[in-house]
All heavy atoms as an XYZ file, in Angstrom:
753
protein
N      58.998     51.678     -9.275
C      58.290     50.574     -8.657
C      58.650     50.467     -7.185
O      57.783     50.308     -6.357
C      58.618     49.292     -9.420
C      57.970     48.089     -8.834
S      56.599     47.603     -9.869
C      56.487     45.922     -9.448
N      59.948     50.560     -6.869
C      60.367     50.488     -5.470
C      59.807     51.647     -4.653
O      59.464     51.482     -3.501
C      61.894     50.462     -5.358
C      62.469     49.088     -5.653
O      61.727     48.093     -5.549
O      63.665     49.010     -5.998
N      59.725     52.828     -5.269
C      59.165     53.981     -4.553
C      57.708     53.752     -4.209
O      57.257     54.113     -3.126
C      59.302     55.259     -5.374
C      60.722     55.794     -5.370
O      61.516     55.431     -4.507
N      61.027     56.634     -6.340
N      56.955     53.152     -5.147
C      55.540     52.878     -4.885
C      55.392     51.877     -3.748
O      54.552     52.037     -2.873
C      54.850     52.357     -6.146
C      53.366     52.225     -6.001
C      52.709     51.897     -7.307
C      51.208     51.880     -7.096
N      50.491     51.684     -8.324
N      56.229     50.841     -3.724
C      56.203     49.856     -2.649
C      56.561     50.511     -1.320
O      55.914     50.270     -0.307
C      57.167     48.711     -2.957
C      57.148     47.623     -1.914
C      58.096     46.497     -2.261
C      58.109     45.472     -1.135
N      59.129     44.455     -1.351
N      57.573     51.354     -1.319
C      57.972     52.054     -0.090
C      56.862     52.972      0.404
O      56.612     53.071      1.598
C      59.256     52.857     -0.314
C      60.478     51.973     -0.446
O      60.464     50.809     -0.042
N      61.531     52.512     -1.032
N      56.181     53.661     -0.532
C      55.072     54.538     -0.150
C      53.938     53.734      0.478
O      53.344     54.148      1.469
C      54.540     55.301     -1.362
C      55.494     56.387     -1.836
O      56.440     56.728     -1.089
O      55.287     56.887     -2.961
N      53.637     52.565     -0.103
C      52.580     51.704      0.432
C      52.944     51.212      1.821
O      52.124     51.230      2.739
C      52.339     50.501     -0.510
O      51.959     51.001     -1.784
C      51.253     49.589      0.023
N      54.181     50.783      1.999
C      54.629     50.307      3.310
C      54.597     51.433      4.334
O      54.203     51.231      5.478
C      56.037     49.715      3.203
C      56.071     48.382      2.477
C      57.482     47.872      2.217
O      58.467     48.570      2.557
O      57.593     46.776      1.657
N      54.989     52.640      3.927
C      54.987     53.777      4.850
C      53.557     54.144      5.232
O      53.270     54.408      6.400
C      55.697     54.984      4.252
C      55.761     56.159      5.220
S      56.699     57.544      4.579
C      58.342     56.922      4.804
N      52.639     54.118      4.256
C      51.237     54.427      4.542
C      50.655     53.422      5.531
O      49.942     53.793      6.456
C      50.410     54.412      3.261
O      50.802     55.469      2.428
N      50.969     52.136      5.335
C      50.474     51.098      6.242
C      51.049     51.295      7.636
O      50.336     51.153      8.637
C      50.814     49.708      5.712
N      52.320     51.644      7.723
C      52.946     51.868      9.029
C      52.312     53.059      9.737
O      52.049     53.006     10.942
C      54.453     52.081      8.870
N      52.040     54.123      8.993
C      51.394     55.299      9.593
C      49.985     54.964     10.067
O      49.565     55.384     11.136
C      51.357     56.462      8.595
C      52.701     57.117      8.288
C      52.551     58.111      7.144
C      53.263     57.793      9.521
N      49.259     54.204      9.275
C      47.895     53.818      9.657
C      47.918     52.957     10.914
O      47.066     53.098     11.789
C      47.219     53.079      8.511
N      48.889     52.057     11.023
C      48.998     51.224     12.224
C      49.281     52.079     13.454
O      48.872     51.737     14.557
C      50.074     50.156     12.053
C      49.630     49.020     11.180
C      50.682     47.937     11.097
C      50.189     46.809     10.213
N      51.166     45.741     10.078
N      49.970     53.196     13.267
C      50.262     54.075     14.393
C      49.019     54.742     14.955
O      49.037     55.267     16.056
C      51.291     55.135     14.000
C      52.682     54.577     13.933
O      52.995     53.563     14.543
N      53.545     55.229     13.176
N      47.919     54.748     14.209
C      46.673     55.324     14.721
C      45.967     54.368     15.671
O      45.002     54.750     16.320
C      45.703     55.713     13.586
O      45.277     54.535     12.914
C      46.357     56.671     12.608
N      46.429     53.120     15.727
C      45.829     52.126     16.616
C      46.508     52.181     17.978
O      47.723     52.294     18.074
C      45.979     50.724     16.018
C      45.275     50.497     14.681
C      45.655     49.146     14.104
C      43.778     50.614     14.845
N      45.709     52.085     19.033
C      46.257     52.054     20.387
C      46.826     50.683     20.713
O      47.764     50.557     21.485
C      45.171     52.380     21.420
C      44.609     53.785     21.241
O      45.350     54.674     20.783
O      43.424     53.986     21.562
N      46.215     49.669     20.122
C      46.569     48.289     20.450
C      46.215     47.389     19.270
O      45.180     47.570     18.641
C      45.751     47.868     21.686
C      46.018     46.519     22.221
C      45.170     46.222     23.471
O      44.556     47.139     24.042
O      45.135     45.049     23.843
N      47.111     46.452     18.968
C      46.814     45.413     17.981
C      46.913     44.087     18.723
O      47.992     43.531     18.891
C      47.777     45.446     16.783
C      47.722     46.808     16.091
C      47.427     44.320     15.796
C      48.702     46.968     14.946
N      45.777     43.605     19.218
C      45.794     42.366     20.003
C      46.176     41.161     19.137
O      45.901     41.127     17.941
C      44.353     42.222     20.488
C      43.708     43.541     20.258
C      44.442     44.177     19.127
N      46.803     40.181     19.759
C      47.135     38.934     19.074
C      45.898     38.047     19.113
O      45.399     37.705     20.172
C      48.309     38.245     19.755
C      48.679     36.925     19.105
C      50.090     36.541     19.418
C      50.468     35.177     18.894
N      50.149     34.919     17.509
N      45.424     37.680     17.931
C      44.204     36.872     17.836
C      44.506     35.408     18.144
O      45.545     34.876     17.756
C      43.608     36.995     16.438
N      43.578     34.777     18.836
C      43.667     33.345     19.114
C      43.393     32.567     17.828
O      42.809     33.107     16.880
C      42.636     32.958     20.184
C      42.865     33.627     21.518
C      41.753     33.277     22.481
C      41.908     34.005     23.807
N      40.777     33.758     24.705
N      43.760     31.315     17.806
C      43.576     30.499     16.600
C      42.108     30.329     16.227
O      41.777     30.160     15.054
C      44.237     29.134     16.774
O      43.637     28.436     17.849
N      41.211     30.393     17.201
C      39.786     30.229     16.915
C      39.040     31.574     16.882
O      37.814     31.609     16.988
C      39.132     29.289     17.926
C      39.199     29.813     19.358
O      39.980     30.763     19.628
O      38.490     29.269     20.224
N      39.777     32.662     16.706
C      39.156     33.990     16.685
C      38.201     34.120     15.505
O      38.415     33.554     14.436
C      40.238     35.062     16.606
N      37.130     34.864     15.731
C      36.137     35.114     14.696
C      36.501     36.386     13.938
O      37.340     37.152     14.378
C      34.758     35.245     15.330
C      34.298     33.904     15.914
C      33.098     34.054     16.781
N      33.572     34.381     18.133
C      32.778     34.544     19.176
N      31.487     34.455     19.045
N      33.273     34.823     20.361
N      35.828     36.592     12.821
C      36.016     37.798     12.022
C      34.745     38.631     12.063
O      33.658     38.094     12.266
C      36.301     37.446     10.559
C      37.600     36.721     10.352
C      37.814     36.424      8.882
O      38.028     37.380      8.112
O      37.763     35.244      8.517
N      34.883     39.913     11.837
C      33.725     40.786     11.698
C      33.287     40.720     10.239
O      34.096     40.923      9.331
C      34.059     42.228     12.110
C      34.416     42.275     13.602
C      32.890     43.170     11.798
C      34.883     43.626     14.090
N      32.003     40.404     10.016
C      31.481     40.267      8.657
C      30.406     41.295      8.332
O      29.968     41.403      7.192
C      30.955     38.830      8.397
C      32.084     37.821      8.500
C      29.825     38.478      9.351
N      29.951     42.044      9.332
C      28.935     43.063      9.113
C      28.922     44.072     10.242
O      29.421     43.812     11.330
N      28.363     45.232      9.959
C      28.275     46.316     10.940
C      26.821     46.543     11.324
O      25.948     46.609     10.455
C      28.844     47.606     10.356
C      30.285     47.537      9.848
C      30.663     48.866      9.198
C      31.240     47.188     10.967
N      26.559     46.652     12.609
C      25.234     47.007     13.110
C      25.252     48.520     13.321
O      26.074     49.035     14.083
C      24.918     46.276     14.438
C      23.544     46.682     14.950
C      25.017     44.765     14.263
N      24.365     49.226     12.607
C      24.360     50.690     12.680
C      23.007     51.202     13.144
O      21.978     50.586     12.904
C      24.680     51.294     11.314
C      26.093     51.036     10.850
C      26.362     51.759      9.547
C      27.784     51.551      9.084
N      28.033     52.276      7.818
N      23.040     52.335     13.813
C      21.838     53.056     14.213
C      22.088     54.525     13.899
O      23.081     55.097     14.371
C      21.546     52.858     15.704
C      20.309     53.539     16.163
N      19.046     53.126     15.802
C      20.136     54.634     16.939
C      18.163     53.927     16.349
N      18.800     54.861     17.041
N      21.242     55.103     13.104
C      21.398     56.500     12.662
C      22.773     56.735     12.037
O      23.411     57.762     12.268
C      21.174     57.468     13.823
O      19.876     57.320     14.346
N      23.253     55.753     11.286
C      24.517     55.889     10.577
C      25.761     55.624     11.401
O      26.862     55.633     10.875
N      25.610     55.407     12.700
C      26.764     55.160     13.570
C      26.831     53.684     13.921
O      25.812     53.033     14.134
C      26.671     55.999     14.841
C      26.767     57.472     14.558
C      26.897     58.265     15.825
C      26.966     59.740     15.451
N      27.739     60.494     16.383
N      28.056     53.171     14.018
C      28.254     51.770     14.349
C      27.902     51.536     15.816
O      28.454     52.167     16.704
C      29.710     51.336     14.084
C      30.021     51.462     12.596
C      29.951     49.911     14.570
C      31.483     51.236     12.243
N      26.950     50.616     16.027
C      26.529     50.223     17.381
C      27.078     48.855     17.757
O      27.114     48.502     18.932
C      25.003     50.131     17.470
C      24.336     51.473     17.672
O      25.040     52.458     17.953
O      23.106     51.526     17.546
N      27.417     48.056     16.745
C      27.863     46.708     17.030
C      28.412     46.041     15.789
O      28.538     46.661     14.728
N      28.706     44.753     15.942
C      29.351     44.002     14.880
C      28.694     42.638     14.740
O      28.340     42.016     15.737
C      30.837     43.801     15.205
C      31.555     45.082     15.548
C      31.797     45.428     16.878
C      31.993     45.948     14.555
C      32.456     46.611     17.202
C      32.651     47.139     14.876
C      32.880     47.455     16.196
O      33.523     48.620     16.512
N      28.562     42.178     13.496
C      28.140     40.800     13.261
C      29.411     39.992     13.034
O      30.286     40.390     12.258
C      27.230     40.678     12.055
C      26.763     39.243     11.853
C      25.820     39.106     10.682
O      26.037     39.701      9.630
N      24.772     38.336     10.867
N      29.504     38.856     13.710
C      30.700     38.023     13.635
C      30.500     36.854     12.686
O      29.375     36.520     12.325
C      31.066     37.533     15.036
C      31.267     38.638     16.079
C      31.597     38.048     17.432
C      32.338     39.623     15.638
N      31.591     36.228     12.312
C      31.565     35.144     11.331
C      30.771     33.932     11.786
O      30.390     33.101     10.963
C      32.993     34.736     10.965
O      33.758     34.458     12.117
N      30.465     33.817     13.076
C      29.628     32.702     13.546
C      28.144     33.065     13.539
O      27.306     32.301     14.000
C      30.063     32.233     14.936
C      29.823     33.266     16.027
O      29.375     34.399     15.722
O      30.094     32.958     17.197
N      27.810     34.257     13.035
C      26.421     34.694     12.950
C      25.942     35.508     14.137
O      24.875     36.113     14.079
N      26.696     35.536     15.213
C      26.292     36.306     16.390
C      26.553     37.794     16.174
O      27.342     38.181     15.313
C      27.041     35.822     17.636
O      28.426     36.083     17.521
N      25.839     38.629     16.934
C      26.110     40.061     16.929
C      26.481     40.483     18.341
O      25.971     39.934     19.324
C      24.891     40.884     16.447
O      23.776     40.589     17.265
C      24.560     40.591     14.998
N      27.386     41.438     18.419
C      27.830     41.967     19.709
C      27.818     43.486     19.642
O      27.895     44.072     18.563
C      29.256     41.452     20.068
C      29.270     39.953     20.247
C      30.291     41.874     19.040
N      27.700     44.115     20.805
C      27.733     45.573     20.859
C      29.149     46.062     20.552
O      30.109     45.284     20.543
C      27.316     46.054     22.248
O      28.338     45.763     23.193
N      29.265     47.338     20.309
C      30.574     47.938     20.044
C      31.523     47.688     21.214
O      32.665     47.267     21.013
C      30.381     49.436     19.790
C      31.580     50.133     19.218
C      31.138     51.446     18.603
C      31.822     52.607     19.221
N      31.463     53.878     18.610
N      31.042     47.904     22.440
C      31.885     47.701     23.627
C      32.289     46.232     23.784
O      33.434     45.933     24.124
C      31.177     48.184     24.891
C      31.039     49.698     24.947
O      31.830     50.404     24.281
O      30.143     50.178     25.653
N      31.323     45.321     23.537
C      31.641     43.886     23.622
C      32.679     43.507     22.574
O      33.599     42.736     22.846
C      30.382     43.037     23.416
C      29.410     43.087     24.569
C      28.081     42.424     24.239
O      27.565     42.592     23.107
O      27.557     41.729     25.130
N      32.541     44.069     21.370
C      33.498     43.798     20.301
C      34.893     44.253     20.657
O      35.880     43.540     20.416
N      35.005     45.433     21.257
C      36.316     45.939     21.676
C      36.927     45.003     22.708
O      38.103     44.627     22.605
C      36.199     47.382     22.230
C      37.474     47.806     22.940
C      35.855     48.360     21.108
N      36.143     44.598     23.691
C      36.665     43.704     24.737
C      37.061     42.349     24.148
O      38.096     41.788     24.499
C      35.653     43.526     25.862
C      36.223     42.870     27.092
C      37.440     43.627     27.642
O      37.404     44.831     27.876
N      38.541     42.931     27.818
N      36.236     41.827     23.238
C      36.555     40.546     22.602
C      37.858     40.645     21.805
O      38.693     39.742     21.847
C      35.408     40.105     21.688
C      34.170     39.647     22.440
S      32.806     39.239     21.327
C      33.402     37.681     20.662
N      38.038     41.748     21.087
C      39.272     41.932     20.317
C      40.476     41.987     21.254
O      41.509     41.363     20.982
C      39.185     43.195     19.469
N      40.342     42.711     22.351
C      41.436     42.790     23.325
C      41.776     41.417     23.893
O      42.926     41.151     24.241
C      41.078     43.743     24.471
C      41.093     45.205     24.073
C      40.745     46.061     25.271
C      40.848     47.533     24.965
N      40.615     48.370     26.154
N      40.767     40.540     23.979
C      40.966     39.186     24.497
C      41.420     38.209     23.411
O      41.517     37.011     23.657
C      39.680     38.662     25.136
C      39.320     39.413     26.396
O      40.155     40.029     27.036
N      38.046     39.392     26.747
N      41.634     38.707     22.193
C      42.091     37.855     21.103
C      40.998     37.045     20.449
O      41.263     36.106     19.706
N      39.733     37.424     20.679
C      38.601     36.654     20.161
C      38.092     37.145     18.805
O      37.215     36.531     18.211
C      37.465     36.674     21.183
C      37.853     36.034     22.507
C      36.800     36.232     23.576
O      35.601     36.131     23.264
O      37.177     36.494     24.739
N      38.631     38.275     18.304
C      38.285     38.787     16.980
C      39.600     39.100     16.272
O      40.473     39.768     16.826
C      37.413     40.058     17.055
C      36.095     39.771     17.768
C      37.146     40.612     15.659
C      35.200     40.980     17.950
N      39.721     38.606     15.035
C      40.963     38.822     14.292
C      40.811     39.889     13.223
O      39.702     40.210     12.801
C      41.445     37.517     13.669
C      40.514     36.899     12.653
C      41.082     35.577     12.175
C      40.045     34.805     11.378
N      40.550     33.498     10.972
N      41.948     40.458     12.843
C      41.971     41.436     11.765
C      41.672     42.858     12.172
O      41.531     43.719     11.311
N      41.560     43.110     13.483
C      41.239     44.460     13.947
C      42.193     44.902     15.058
O      42.791     44.089     15.745
C      39.790     44.572     14.468
C      38.794     44.325     13.351
C      39.534     43.634     15.624
N      42.306     46.204     15.189
C      43.019     46.807     16.297
C      42.060     47.711     17.040
O      40.936     47.957     16.589
N      42.501     48.200     18.174
C      41.681     49.077     19.010
C      42.224     50.501     18.906
O      43.429     50.724     19.047
C      41.690     48.606     20.483
C      40.849     49.534     21.347
C      41.194     47.169     20.588
N      41.331     51.428     18.631
C      41.681     52.847     18.572
C      40.707     53.590     19.478
O      39.796     52.988     20.046
C      41.567     53.354     17.138
N      40.923     54.885     19.616
C      39.978     55.659     20.431
C      39.769     57.044     19.831
O      40.618     57.562     19.118
C      40.464     55.783     21.881
C      41.554     56.780     22.055
N      42.879     56.499     21.792
C      41.517     58.077     22.449
C      43.606     57.572     22.013
N      42.815     58.543     22.408
N      38.627     57.575     20.120
C      38.272     58.948     19.783
C      37.672     59.533     21.045
O      36.686     59.020     21.555
C      37.261     58.976     18.635
C      36.922     60.390     18.183
C      36.025     60.422     16.958
N      36.703     59.862     15.796
C      36.283     58.769     15.132
N      35.208     58.123     15.512
N      36.945     58.331     14.087
N      38.301     60.532     21.587
C      37.939     61.100     22.880
C      37.951     59.988     23.926
O      38.977     59.377     24.125
C      36.600     61.833     22.791
C      36.653     63.047     21.874
C      35.344     63.820     21.869
N      35.318     64.777     20.799
C      34.789     64.553     19.596
N      34.228     63.405     19.317
N      34.814     65.481     18.675
N      36.826     59.707     24.561
C      36.784     58.677     25.607
C      36.208     57.355     25.111
O      35.919     56.474     25.909
C      35.941     59.161     26.795
C      36.587     60.336     27.509
O      37.814     60.480     27.426
O      35.850     61.106     28.154
N      36.017     57.217     23.799
C      35.358     56.040     23.259
C      36.346     55.170     22.486
O      37.023     55.653     21.576
C      34.212     56.457     22.317
O      33.310     57.294     23.041
C      33.466     55.250     21.790
N      36.411     53.888     22.854
C      37.232     52.944     22.110
C      36.384     52.313     21.007
O      35.178     52.140     21.160
C      37.755     51.840     23.029
C      38.816     52.306     24.001
C      39.380     51.177     24.824
O      38.577     50.417     25.401
O      40.608     51.070     24.909
N      37.026     51.985     19.912
C      36.339     51.341     18.793
C      37.328     50.466     18.039
O      38.542     50.552     18.247
C      35.688     52.379     17.877
C      36.673     53.311     17.194
C      37.128     53.051     15.905
C      37.147     54.448     17.840
C      38.023     53.901     15.285
C      38.039     55.304     17.222
C      38.481     55.028     15.945
O      39.373     55.867     15.328
N      36.796     49.618     17.179
C      37.631     48.723     16.389
C      37.916     49.342     15.031
O      37.096     50.066     14.476
C      36.931     47.375     16.206
C      36.671     46.601     17.489
C      35.966     45.291     17.185
C      37.962     46.350     18.249
N      39.088     49.033     14.530
C      39.521     49.544     13.245
C      40.277     48.413     12.550
O      41.005     47.664     13.197
C      40.434     50.744     13.496
C      40.746     51.573     12.307
C      41.455     52.835     12.756
C      41.817     53.666     11.527
N      42.521     54.871     11.897
N      40.103     48.277     11.249
C      40.826     47.254     10.506
C      42.329     47.476     10.610
O      42.792     48.617     10.619
C      40.445     47.297      9.023
O      39.082     47.075      8.850
N      43.062     46.376     10.674
C      44.518     46.474     10.621
C      44.886     46.733      9.164
O      44.469     45.977      8.279
C      45.184     45.183     11.140
C      44.844     44.996     12.617
C      46.693     45.241     10.935
C      45.308     43.683     13.201
N      45.609     47.797      8.887
C      45.929     48.146      7.500
C      46.705     47.039      6.783
O      47.619     46.446      7.341
C      46.795     49.398      7.637
C      46.496     49.925      8.993
C      46.163     48.742      9.833
N      46.271     46.779      5.544
C      46.992     45.863      4.673
C      46.788     46.348      3.239
O      46.310     47.457      3.024
C      46.537     44.411      4.874
C      45.055     44.199      4.612
O      44.418     45.059      3.990
O      44.536     43.160      5.052
N      47.120     45.543      2.264
C      47.019     45.972      0.867
C      45.624     45.821      0.285
O      45.408     46.122     -0.872
C      48.007     45.173      0.004
C      49.448     45.543      0.323
O      49.686     46.662      0.805
O      50.333     44.699      0.092
N      44.651     45.353      1.060
C      43.309     45.098      0.544
C      42.292     46.064      1.139
O      42.266     46.275      2.338
C      42.903     43.652      0.882
O      41.576     43.429      0.511
N      41.461     46.631      0.279
C      40.366     47.492      0.734
C      39.141     46.658      1.095
O      38.286     47.097      1.851
C      39.989     48.490     -0.366
C      41.076     49.501     -0.679
C      41.252     50.535      0.418
O      40.237     50.969      0.993
O      42.395     50.898      0.704
N      39.036     45.440      0.546
C      37.846     44.598      0.716
C      37.568     44.245      2.164
O      36.422     44.027      2.532
C      37.980     43.279     -0.061
C      38.309     43.472     -1.501
O      38.452     44.584     -1.969
N      38.445     42.389     -2.224
N      38.612     44.116      2.979
C      38.410     43.667      4.351
C      38.366     44.815      5.356
O      38.374     44.579      6.550
C      39.489     42.642      4.745
C      40.885     43.212      4.665
O      41.081     44.370      4.311
N      41.871     42.395      4.975
N      38.306     46.048      4.873
C      38.186     47.179      5.785
C      36.779     47.193      6.378
O      35.804     46.896      5.698
C      38.455     48.498      5.066
C      39.912     48.642      4.679
O      40.764     47.875      5.106
N      40.189     49.620      3.848
N      36.676     47.544      7.644
C      35.361     47.553      8.287
C      34.379     48.440      7.533
O      33.206     48.106      7.414
C      35.477     47.993      9.747
C      36.226     47.043     10.679
C      36.233     47.591     12.104
C      35.654     45.650     10.651
N      34.847     49.546      7.000
C      33.970     50.451      6.277
C      33.410     49.867      4.991
O      32.432     50.363      4.445
N      34.010     48.794      4.494
C      33.540     48.132      3.275
C      32.524     47.038      3.562
O      31.969     46.452      2.632
C      34.730     47.503      2.534
O      35.655     48.494      2.167
N      32.297     46.725      4.832
C      31.391     45.639      5.190
C      29.934     46.067      5.102
O      29.620     47.247      5.283
C      31.705     45.145      6.615
C      33.072     44.537      6.811
C      33.286     44.175      8.282
C      33.252     43.296      5.945
N      29.058     45.112      4.877
C      27.629     45.464      4.793
C      27.048     45.822      6.160
O      27.554     45.387      7.196
C      26.983     44.170      4.279
C      27.910     43.088      4.690
C      29.287     43.679      4.656
N      25.992     46.620      6.127
C      25.241     46.928      7.341
C      24.218     45.818      7.541
O      23.556     45.391      6.601
C      24.527     48.282      7.198
O      25.522     49.289      7.014
C      23.711     48.610      8.448
N      24.117     45.339      8.765
C      23.179     44.270      9.098
C      22.285     44.743     10.249
O      22.606     45.687     10.950
C      23.921     42.963      9.512
C      24.767     42.464      8.356
C      24.778     43.178     10.740
N      21.180     44.046     10.448
C      20.322     44.393     11.585
C      20.800     43.647     12.810
O      21.265     42.521     12.713
C      18.867     44.061     11.279
O      18.725     42.703     10.987
N      20.737     44.301     13.948
C      21.240     43.738     15.189
C      20.242     43.032     15.908
O      19.608     42.552     16.529
């Protein structure tokens, strides 16, 4: 049992290392509740207040502490948001529904 817990903690720590930044969310920060996609790629995010923002706007908002539960990562020259690893799969960005932007 302890080995399984240690493995889970190690996996979460490794996943957090893939993030460039984990911004501290403000008390009134919104959550991402849906993904705006075009041709299968994420173009933006729907927030818990019903608004939608572009991918770049979402990254900037997260850096400013306006979106909670996400960190900032990058692939080549592009920054994007990624769920902060925890014990739940339900709140991963990849598990969220696709919405129209």
